[in-house]
N, C-alpha and C positions, 0 to 999 in steps of 0.2 A: 678265232675260228680258222680252220684250214679249208680252203676251197680248192678243189682239184680242177686243173685245167688240162683237158686231154685233147689230143688231135695228132695228126700225122707228123712224123719227123721230117717229112719232105712235103711241104705244103705250098699252096699257091700264094702269090703276093697278096691277094685279097684276104686269105686266111691269116697270113702273117700279120697284116695290119689290124685285123679284127682281134687277134690274140694279144697283140701289143696293147690295144685299147682296153681289153678286158683286164690284163695285168695291171695297168695303170689305175683303173677304176677299183679293182679289188684292194690294191694298196691304199688308195684314197679313202676307202672305207675301213682302214686299219685291220684288215684281215690278212692272213698268210696264204701265199700260193704254194700249193703242193702239186708236183707234176712228175712226169717220167724223167725229167732232167736232161733230155737230149735236145736235138735241134728242132727246127720247124716251129710248130705251134707252141711247143714247150719253151723253146728259147725266146720266142717273141713275147709270151706272157711274162716270163721272168724279166726280160728287158724292160717291158712296160712298168712292171712293179718297181724296178730299181730306179726308174725315172721319177718315181713318187716316194723314194726312200723306203720301199716296202721290203718285206722279208720273203725269201724264196727257199723252198726245200725241193730237192730232186731225189726221187727214189729210182736210182740208176739200175739198169739191167745187167751191168757188168762192173768191173773194178776200175773203170776210167773216171775222168773228172767231170764229164757231162758238159753242159754249156757254161760259158763264162759268167753268167748272171746268177749263179746259185750261191746262196749263203751257206746252206747245209747240204751235204752230199751223203746220201745213204747208199753205199756201194753193196748191192745185194748179190751179184753174180748169179742171179736167178732167171735171167732172160725175161720172157713175157710173163713168167709166174709172178714177177714183181707187181703186175697189175693188181693183184689181190691186195697186196700191202698198200699200194697207192690209194685205191678206192676205200679200203677199210679205214684209212687214216683221215679221210675227208669228211667234212660235215655237209657238203653239197658238191655237186660235180657240174662243170661246164664243159660241153663237148663242142669243138669247133672243127667242122669238116671231118676228116679222118677216114681211115681205111679199116681193115679187119682188126688191127690192134685196138683201135678206138672202139670198135663194135664190142670187143671182148670186155673192155673196161665198162662200157655202158651196161652190158649184160650183168656183170658182177655188181655194179651199183644198184641196178634194179632188183636183183636177187637179195641184196643186203638192205633193201628199202631206203636207199640213199636217194635224195631228189636229184634229178638230172635235167639240166637246161641246155638246149641245143641251138646252135646257130649254124645253119647250112650243113647239118650233119645227118646221120641216119634218121629216117622217118619211121620210127617204130613206137608201138604202144608203150606208154610210161615216160617218154621223153617229152618234156614241155618245150614245144617249138617257140623260139623267140625270133622276133623280126630284126633286132639289132644287137650288137655286142653290149650296148648299155642296158638293154632289157635283160640280157642273161645275167649281168652282174646284180642288178636290182633284185631279181627273183632269187638268185643264189644266195646273196647276203641275207635276204629276208628268211629264206628257208634254213640257212645255217644258224641264224640267231634263234630260230624256233626249235633247233635240235636239242636233244637231252643233254648233250655235252657242253652247251653254251653256258658260260659263266659271265655274269655282269662285269663290266670293267671295274677295276678297283677305284675306290673313292680317292680323288686327288689329294685329300687331306690325310690319307692313311687310315681312315676308319672304314669298316665294312658293315 
């Protein structure tokens, strides 16, 4: 599953730590992080995932390289329009803090009926408010695994 982690490219130290914890826990649940690929919350989530040997994907707004913790870089040259690609690619969304770019991603997710779990982010209808970073991951992983695109993990013996 791909869980989007969204938030400001310029975030507070508390948001950075929360995003790093979220990334670590997503990877510990064997899910993929998909994000905007830049700094702040996005970088922290990817950094946390890499600490757990997780996989990270950045949907970049430009032709640059994004943050140093990305495994896959999708260079869109679309600016904020890449938010649609990011959210459409996610099975669930976690919002941490954020500004208007994050608000646009939340709005897109809600319009597309993607579940959104928030930690200290916009308080709007449709966003499931979570008290801790850990709660956001538990809720997002559960929602992602209930999504129509979820496929059961392969049988370790090679049988399906």
